[in-house]
Each structure stands twice: as structure tokens, then as C-alpha cells.
N, C-alpha and C positions, 0 to 999 in steps of 0.2 A: 593843271599838273599833268605831265605826260603819263599815258597808260598804253604803252606799245603792245601790239598783238603778236609781233614776231621778234625773234632774236635780233638784237641790234646789229646793224651792218655799218657801224660807224668806222670809217677809215681815217683815223687820226693818230698822230703820235702822242697825243695828250692823254696820259693815263687817268687823270682826274675825270675827263669827259667819258672815257671808257667805263670807269667805275660807276659814274652817274647813270649812264645809259643802261648798264646791266642791272644795277640795283632797281631802277625804274621798271625794267622788264620783269624781274622776278617778283616785285610787288604786284604787278599786273597779273602774273601767272597765279600767284597765291589768291588774289581776289577772284579770278575766274574759277579756281578750284573750289572755293567755298560758296560761290554763287550758285544758286539753284538747289542747294541742299536745304532740307527742311530744318527747323529748329531742333527737332528730335535727332536728325542725322548729324547735325553739327555737335550735338552734346552726347553722342553715343560713340564709344570706342569700337573699332573694328579689328584692333590688334591686341595681342597678348600683353604688350607693354602698358596698355590701359589709357593712353592719351586720346583725346578727342580732337577733331578738326578745330573746334572753337578754342581749345586750350593751346594748340599749336599756333593759331593766329594770334592769340594773346602773347604767347612767347615771342613771336617775331616783333610785335609792337614794342615790347619791353626791351628785348635784346638790342634792337637798333638804337634805341634811346640810351640804353646803358653804355654802349660803346661810343657813340658820337657826342652826345650831350653831356652826360655825367662823366664819361670816360675822357674823351679827347678834350672837350672844352672845360671840364671840371665844374660845370654848372650844376646846382642842386636840381634834382628831379624828384617829383613825388613818387613814392613807392618804386624805387628802381628794380626791386625784385617782386613787383606786384603780380607777376605771372606765376608765382609759386605759393602754394598753400603752406600751412604750418608743418606739414610732413615733408616739405621740399619738392613735392611733385607739382607739375603744372596744374593750375586751377584757374577758374574764371568766376568772379563774384556773380551771385544771382542777379538777374536783371540786365546784365551786359549782353548786348546782341552782336551778331556778326557785323551788322551795319555800323554800330558804334566802333568796333575794332578796325574795320576797313577804313573808316574815316581817320582814325588815329594812325593807322599804318601810313596813309598817304600824307598826313600832316607831318609825321616824322620824316618821311621821305623828302618833303620840302626842306626841312631843317638840314638833313644830310646833304642835299644839293647845295645849300648855302655854304656849309662847311667846306665841301670839296671844291667849290668855286673860289673860296676866299683864302685858303690856306695851302701852303706848299706840302706836298706829300711826304717830304722828309722832316717835317715839323714833328716834334715829340708832344705827346699828350701832356696837358697841364697836370700838375699834382694838386691834390686837395679834393678831388671828386672821387672817382673810382680808384685812382692811383695815388697812394699816399707815401709809399716807400719804394726804393729801388728805381730802376730805369723804366720810365714810362715808354710804351710803344710809339712808333711813328704813326702818322695818319695813314700812310701806305699799308702798314701791317693791319691796322684796324679795318680799313676798307676791304682788304683781302679777306680778313676773318668774317666780316659781316656778309660779304658776297658768298663765301662758301657756306655760311649758315643758311642763307636764302636758297641757294641751289640745292643743298641737301634736303632741307625741309619741303621745298617744292616737290622734290621727288617722293618724299614721304606722302604728301597729299595726292600725288598721282596714284599711288598704290591704294590709298584709302578711298579715293573717289571711284576707282575701278571696282573695288570690293563692294562699295555702297550701291552704285547704280550702273556700273559698266562703262561710264564715261572714260575715255582715254585721250591721250595727247597732252601737249603742254598747255 
């Protein structure tokens, strides 16, 4: 599975290939940001909002699956909102490690690559999963949404990592 170290320089008119390349890139950025942090650092918040790097990682795992598998494909997924506790805030069950979540992040990425390679971007999400009423979004909208989630949260991890140990960069 691809784990690029630099921003994609893919020169193609194929937007599905661009989405795939950038989503792979941001998954790799997130993995690099959480790598090297101790378990205590992963489970400690550095921000007033209270989330931890491990909780953000769990959110990204669940978010991508919610949009592409449960959302676009309308396939059932176990615990689509498993990144949230009873209070609605991000949480991670006891015993779940960063390694577990990184493996799930990349497994989800493989599934996303399959979806983007096999469906047209103007296809609408199936109903019956996440979308049960109204107009379901297109695959293009979902891909843009997931990409912006990754970019935004990778930036959040940049700040947390710098506050934690001074590491900077993408």
C-alpha cells in the first residue's frame, strides 16, 4: 500500500487518481505525526478542546469508513460512530493502540482506493447505509469532503506534535 513521503506530483487529468494520491499522502502524514509519540503522549491532550492524538487517529479511521463504505456503498459497518463516546466526544476504547489504528487507517485506505478506481465520480451514494432519505451526495463530493477532513486534521496534528516535542513539518 502506498505511503508517500512527499506531496503528490501526479500530473493527470484523472480526478480519481488525484483523490487517491492525496488521500494516500495524508494518511502517511497522519501516520508520521503519531509515530514516535509515547503511549502517554498519544493519550494526553495538549489543547483546550481536550482531544488526544489517539482520539483524532480513531476519528479519521471511522470517518473515512463512514463516508466511503457505509455512506457511498451503503454497506453495513460495525460501529460507524465508534470514534465517539456516550457524551458525543471522541474516545478510544481501552486497549486500542496507535498501531491498531494505523493498520485500520491503511486498510480503510485500500478500500477507498478500490471505490475510487471502480466507480465514476458523478455516481450518487447508495441509499440504505448512511443515506436513507433525500438526495445522496456524489462520490466526488464525498472524496472532497474526506480529503478536506484529512488535510484539516493533519494540520491539527502538526500543532499538537510541535507542542508535544517540538517536531515540525509535514
